[in-house]
C-alpha positions in Angstrom: -29.3 -16.7 -22.1 -25.8 -17.7 -22.6 -22.8 -15.8 -23.1 -22.2 -16.7 -26.6 -25.7 -15.2 -27.5 -25.6 -12.1 -25.4 -22.0 -11.2 -26.9 -24.0 -12.0 -30.5 -26.3 -9.7 -29.9 -24.2 -6.9 -28.7 -22.1 -6.8 -31.1 -25.3 -6.2 -33.7 -26.3 -3.5 -31.6 -23.4 -1.5 -30.5 -20.6 -3.0 -32.7 -17.9 -5.2 -32.0 -15.4 -2.4 -31.4 -17.3 -1.5 -28.4 -14.8 -1.8 -25.4 -15.4 -5.5 -23.3 -12.7 -7.1 -21.0 -10.9 -9.5 -21.1 -10.4 -12.3 -24.4 -13.7 -14.1 -23.1 -16.2 -11.3 -21.7 -17.5 -11.5 -18.4 -21.4 -11.8 -18.0 -21.7 -10.1 -15.0 -25.6 -10.2 -13.3 -25.0 -9.3 -9.3 -22.5 -7.3 -7.1 -21.7 -7.0 -3.4 -19.3 -5.2 -1.6 -16.1 -6.1 -3.5 -17.5 -9.3 -5.5 -18.9 -9.1 -8.6 -21.1 -12.4 -9.7 -21.3 -14.3 -13.0 -24.6 -15.5 -14.8 -23.2 -18.9 -13.9 -22.7 -18.0 -10.1 -18.7 -17.8 -9.7 -18.0 -15.1 -7.8 -14.8 -12.9 -8.8 -13.1 -10.6 -6.4 -13.5 -6.8 -8.0 -9.7 -5.0 -7.8 -10.9 -2.9 -10.8 -13.9 -1.0 -10.6 -13.8 2.6 -8.8 -17.2 3.8 -9.5 -18.5 1.5 -6.9 -16.0 3.0 -4.6 -17.8 2.2 -1.1 -18.7 -1.1 -2.5 -20.8 -2.7 -5.0 -24.7 -1.9 -4.3 -23.7 -0.4 -0.4 -27.3 -1.0 1.6 -26.9 2.8 2.3 -26.9 4.4 -1.5 -29.6 2.0 -2.6 -31.6 3.3 -0.1 -30.9 6.9 -0.5 -31.5 6.3 -4.1 -35.0 4.3 -3.6 -36.2 6.5 -1.2 -35.5 9.5 -3.2 -37.0 7.9 -6.8 -39.9 7.0 -5.1 -40.7 10.8 -4.0 -39.7 13.2 -6.9 -36.8 13.6 -9.6 -37.0 16.3 -11.8 -34.4 18.9 -13.0 -32.5 21.6 -11.4 -34.6 24.4 -12.0 -36.5 23.7 -9.5 -36.2 24.6 -5.9 -34.9 21.1 -4.1 -33.1 20.6 -1.0 -30.7 17.8 -1.8 -28.7 19.5 -4.3 -28.1 22.4 -1.4 -27.5 20.1 1.2 -25.1 18.0 -0.9 -23.1 21.0 -2.2 -22.5 22.0 1.1 -21.7 18.7 2.5 -19.2 18.6 -0.6 -17.2 21.6 -0.7 -16.9 22.0 2.8 -14.5 19.1 2.7 -12.4 21.0 0.2 -10.0 24.0 0.2 -12.5 27.0 1.4 -11.7 28.7 -2.5 -13.1 25.8 -4.1 -16.8 26.4 -3.2 -19.0 26.6 -6.4 -20.5 23.6 -7.6 -21.5 22.7 -11.5 -22.8 18.9 -11.2 -23.3 16.9 -14.1 -23.7 13.4 -15.2 -20.5 12.7 -16.5 -17.0 13.1 -15.9 -16.2 14.3 -19.7 -19.2 16.9 -19.3 -17.7 17.6 -16.1 -14.0 18.4 -17.9 -15.8 20.1 -20.7 -17.4 22.4 -18.5 -13.7 22.9 -16.7 -12.3 24.0 -20.2 -15.3 26.3 -21.0 -14.7 28.3 -17.7 -11.3 28.4 -18.3 -11.1 30.3 -21.4 -14.1 32.1 -20.5 -11.6 33.5 -17.5 -8.6 34.3 -19.4 -10.5 34.8 -22.6 -8.0 32.7 -24.4 -8.0 28.8 -26.2 -4.8 27.1 -25.3 -5.0 24.5 -23.2 -2.0 21.9 -22.1 -2.6 18.3 -20.9 0.0 15.3 -20.8 1.3 13.2 -23.5 -0.3 10.0 -22.3 -3.8 10.9 -20.9 -7.8 10.9 -21.2 -10.1 13.3 -19.5 -13.3 11.6 -21.5 -15.5 11.7 -24.8 -16.8 14.6 -25.8 -15.8 16.8 -28.5 -13.4 18.9 -26.7 -12.1 16.8 -24.2 -11.1 14.4 -27.0 -8.9 16.6 -28.3 -6.8 16.0 -25.3 -6.7 12.2 -25.4 -3.2 11.8 -26.0 -3.6 8.3 -24.5 -5.1 6.8 -27.4 -3.1 9.1 -30.4 0.0 8.2 -30.3 0.8 10.7 -27.4 -0.8 13.9 -30.0 -4.1 16.0 -29.4 -7.0 15.3 -31.6 -7.5 18.5 -32.1 -6.6 22.2 -32.0 -5.9 24.7 -29.3 -4.3 21.9 -27.4 -0.5 20.8 -26.7 1.0 17.9 -24.9 3.6 17.9 -22.7 5.4 14.7 -21.7 3.9 13.5 -18.0 6.5 13.7 -15.3 7.8 10.0 -14.6 11.0 8.7 -12.3 10.8 5.5 -13.9 11.3 6.5 -17.3 12.6 9.9 -17.3 13.5 12.7 -19.3 16.9 12.9 -20.5 18.0 10.1 -18.2 17.7 13.2 -15.5 16.6 12.9 -12.0 15.9 14.8 -9.1 15.1 18.8 -9.7 16.9 18.7 -12.8 14.5 16.1 -13.9 11.6 18.2 -12.9 13.0 21.4 -14.5 13.3 19.5 -18.0 9.3 18.9 -17.5 8.8 22.6 -16.7 10.5 23.5 -19.3 8.3 21.8 -21.9 5.4 23.5 -20.3 6.7 26.9 -20.7 7.5 26.0 -24.5 4.6 25.8 -25.0 3.0 28.4 -23.0 5.6 30.8 -25.3 4.1 28.7 -28.4 0.4 29.2 -27.6 0.9 33.6 -27.2 3.3 33.2 -30.5 0.6 31.6 -32.5 -1.8 33.9 -30.7 -3.7 31.5 -29.4 -3.2 32.7 -25.8 -2.6 30.5 -22.9 -5.7 29.4 -21.0 -4.6 26.8 -18.8 -3.4 23.2 -17.9 -5.7 20.0 -17.4 -4.0 17.3 -15.7 -4.7 14.2 -13.1 -2.7 15.0 -9.6 -1.7 11.2 -9.8 -1.4 10.8 -13.5 -3.6 7.8 -13.3 -4.1 7.1 -17.3 -0.3 7.4 -17.6 0.7 4.6 -14.9 0.4 6.8 -11.5 4.6 7.6 -11.8 6.8 8.7 -8.8 6.8 12.2 -9.8 10.1 14.3 -9.8 10.1 16.7 -6.8 7.9 19.5 -6.7 6.6 19.0 -10.4 2.9 19.6 -9.3 4.0 22.9 -6.9 6.4 24.7 -9.7 4.0 23.3 -12.5 0.9 25.1 -10.5 2.9 28.5 -10.0 3.9 28.2 -13.4 0.7 28.0 -15.1 -0.6 31.1 -12.7 2.2 32.9 -13.4 1.6 33.0 -17.2 -2.2 33.8 -16.6 -3.8 30.8 -16.5 -6.0 28.3 -14.6 -5.3 25.4 -13.2 -7.2 22.4 -13.7 -7.2 19.2 -11.1 -8.9 15.8 -13.3 -9.8 13.7 -10.0 -12.4 11.8 -11.6 -10.8 8.6 -11.0 -8.4 10.0 -7.6 -10.9 11.6 -5.6 -13.2 10.2 -2.6 -10.7 8.7 -0.9 -9.2 6.4 -3.6 -5.6 7.6 -2.6 -5.6 7.1 1.1 -6.1 10.9 1.0 -10.1 12.5 0.8 -8.7 13.8 -2.7 -5.6 13.0 -4.6 -3.9 16.6 -5.1 -3.7 16.8 -1.1 -0.7 14.7 -1.4 0.8 17.5 -3.3 -0.7 20.3 -1.0 -1.9 22.2 -4.3 -5.5 23.4 -4.6 -6.5 23.4 -8.2 -8.5 26.6 -9.4 -11.2 24.1 -10.8 -11.7 20.5 -9.7 -13.4 18.0 -11.8 -15.1 14.7 -10.4 -16.8 11.5 -11.6 -16.9 8.0 -11.2 -17.0 7.0 -7.6 -19.0 10.1 -6.9 -22.4 8.4 -7.1 -21.1 4.7 -6.2 -22.6 4.0 -10.2 -25.2 6.4 -9.9 -24.3 9.1 -13.1 -23.0 11.9 -11.3 -20.0 13.9 -11.5 -19.1 17.8 -11.5 -16.9 21.1 -11.5 -15.7 22.7 -8.3 -14.1 26.1 -9.1 -13.7 29.4 -7.0 -16.6 31.5 -6.8 -15.4 34.6 -8.7 -14.8 32.7 -11.6 -18.2 30.4 -11.8 -20.4 33.4 -11.1 -18.5 35.5 -14.0 -19.3 32.3 -16.6 -22.9 32.3 -15.1 -23.0 35.6 -16.1 -22.1 35.4 -19.3 -23.1 31.9 -19.8 -26.5 30.1 -20.0 -25.5 26.9 -18.6 -27.4 24.2 -17.6 -27.9 20.5 -17.6 -30.8 18.5 -17.3 -30.0 15.4 -15.3 -26.8 17.1 -13.7 -27.9 17.7 -9.7 -31.2 16.1 -9.9 -32.5 15.1 -6.6 -31.8 11.0 -6.7 -28.1 11.8 -8.0 -27.6 13.9 -5.2 -29.3 11.8 -3.0 -26.6 9.3 -4.0 -24.0 11.7 -3.5 -24.2 12.1 -0.2 -25.0 8.8 1.1 -21.8 7.8 -0.5 -19.8 10.7 1.8 -21.7 9.5 4.5 -20.8 6.1 4.1 -16.9 7.0 3.7 -17.1 9.0 6.7 -19.4 6.4 8.6 -17.3 3.6 8.0 -13.8 5.3 8.4 -12.8 4.4 4.4 -10.3 7.0 3.8 -8.4 5.5 6.2 -9.3 1.8 5.4 -7.8 2.7 2.0 -4.5 4.1 3.2 -4.0 1.3 5.6 -5.1 -1.5 3.8 -3.7 0.1 0.4 0.2 -0.3 2.3 -0.5 -3.4 3.1 -1.1 -4.2 -0.4 1.7 -2.0 -1.6 4.4 -4.1 0.7 3.2 -7.1 -0.7 3.3 -5.9 -4.7 7.1 -5.3 -3.2 7.9 -8.9 -2.2 6.5 -9.7 -5.5 9.0 -7.7 -7.1 11.9 -9.5 -5.4 10.3 -12.6 -6.5 9.4 -12.0 -10.6 12.2 -9.9 -12.1 9.4 -9.2 -14.7 7.9 -6.4 -12.8 9.9 -3.2 -13.4 8.6 -0.8 -10.8 5.5 -0.9 -8.2 3.5 2.3 -7.8 0.9 4.2 -5.9 -0.7 5.3 -3.2 -4.1 4.3 -0.7 -6.1 1.5 -3.1 -4.7 2.9 -6.0 -1.8 0.4 -7.8 0.3 0.3 -10.9 2.7 -2.8 -11.6 4.7 -1.6 -14.3 5.7 -5.1 -16.2 9.0 -5.5 -18.5 10.7 -7.5 -20.8 14.4 -6.9 -18.3 14.7 -4.0 -15.7 18.2 -3.0 -17.3 16.3 -1.8 -20.6 12.9 -1.3 -19.4 11.6 -2.8 -22.5 7.7 -2.9 -21.7 6.3 -6.4 -21.4 2.6 -5.6 -23.1 1.7 -9.3 -24.1 2.8 -10.6 -20.4 0.3 -7.8 -18.9 -2.5 -8.7 -21.1 -1.6 -12.8 -20.3 -1.6 -11.8 -16.6 -5.2 -9.9 -16.6 -6.5 -12.6 -17.9 -5.2 -15.7 -15.5 -6.4 -13.6 -13.0 -9.9 -13.6 -14.2 -9.5 -17.4 -15.1 -8.8 -17.2 -10.9 -11.4 -15.3 -10.0 -9.6 -11.6 -9.5 -10.5 -8.8 -11.7 -7.7 -6.1 -12.8 -7.0 -4.5 -15.4 -4.2 -2.6 -17.4 -3.0 0.8 -18.8 0.1 3.3 -19.9 1.6 4.2 -23.1 2.8 0.6 -23.5 -0.6 -0.9 -22.4 1.9 -2.8 -19.7 1.2 -1.3 -16.4 -1.7 -3.4 -14.5 -3.9 -1.1 -13.1 -5.4 -2.1 -9.6 -8.3 0.0 -8.0 -10.7 -1.9 -5.7 -13.4 -0.4 -3.9 -12.3 1.2 -0.6 -13.6 -1.2 1.6 -11.3 -3.6 0.4 -10.4 -5.3 3.6 -7.3 -7.3 4.8 -8.3 -10.4 3.8 -9.1 -9.0 0.5 -5.6 -8.1 0.4 -4.0 -11.3 0.9 -6.4 -12.7 -1.7 -5.1 -10.6 -4.3 -1.8 -11.5 -3.4 -2.0 -14.9 -3.2 -3.4 -15.1 -7.0 -0.9 -12.5 -8.2 1.6 -14.9 -7.0 0.3 -17.3 -8.7 -0.1 -15.9 -12.1 3.6 -14.4 -12.0 4.6 -18.1 -11.4 2.3 -19.3 -14.7 3.9 -16.8 -16.9 
């Protein structure tokens, strides 16, 4: 079936507003490692999808899924070794305080469980998030989807604060003064929750602020924000649906700050494409929640999902992919900085490991967002056989996060194609 016919059928079935990448959508039929193939056989270097984190259709993950699916797949209300083996392996890679696991199918569910636990633990309702974020699409977490609502919450009991940004700093400040200005917003939100009678339950943020565009954080922001939240009786929740499993050159994104959350949420790369997500929390918090709430998830933690998750952890360890993300990522970032010297439209380069943001601006002095140029460049790269995307408040930040098996040869191919695409703008 040709692409036009397939697109027409899709429109009729799920609507024209269901998101698709690029001006001319791709019809992808196969994936292998860092490569995707369309229906015409054209090969694309995948520099966007962090769901197949260890590579598309990794043989070890495929084998684990196939073997378990041929044996048994059922919910978690029977005993099965897979959930225990996987959970022990996973939590063994985290701080000792994060020892209780709630497995789900999606990051949205994981974040909703985290919100429910925080509110149960504190007896309060108020949640703080950033003003350019997204944490999922259930009703509870959609209230925090400020990225798609002009920086404002979509529901009650949520307050948004400016995300910390050293490139477009609040009030033109810098250093510790900038940190303090952002912290003041958190203090004000907490005080307002208490004045309103809502009370303060906690703060839910991504520790690398991925949806916000991977900003370079002002000094000690996460450390001081976490201390402030806890001093006010709140729970610190880190959404690592994007920043975990080696993506940033460390196993967990929060390791860069040295701050351990009270609840950690995980998703996208967890099953390498198989629907697997979860929340990890302190045992006392998790047990207290289970004592009072009859929570279960029919598919979360099933034997096949856990087999997939365990296989992902094994591949990351056996192939040294965290170290690879760090090493190859440093090559890419250095190359991006060289491109920034050549092309004035590049206002800022940021990120760590194999997760990059490149902010495009009309001119570097005014920092006017080059939104149209970002869209054009993303489509040019697709035409050249390299897949990237864009993100941020102004949709002007190029977003790149390839599978963490990305090698130097792939880095060179990415950088040469970016050079070519920028030359065409």
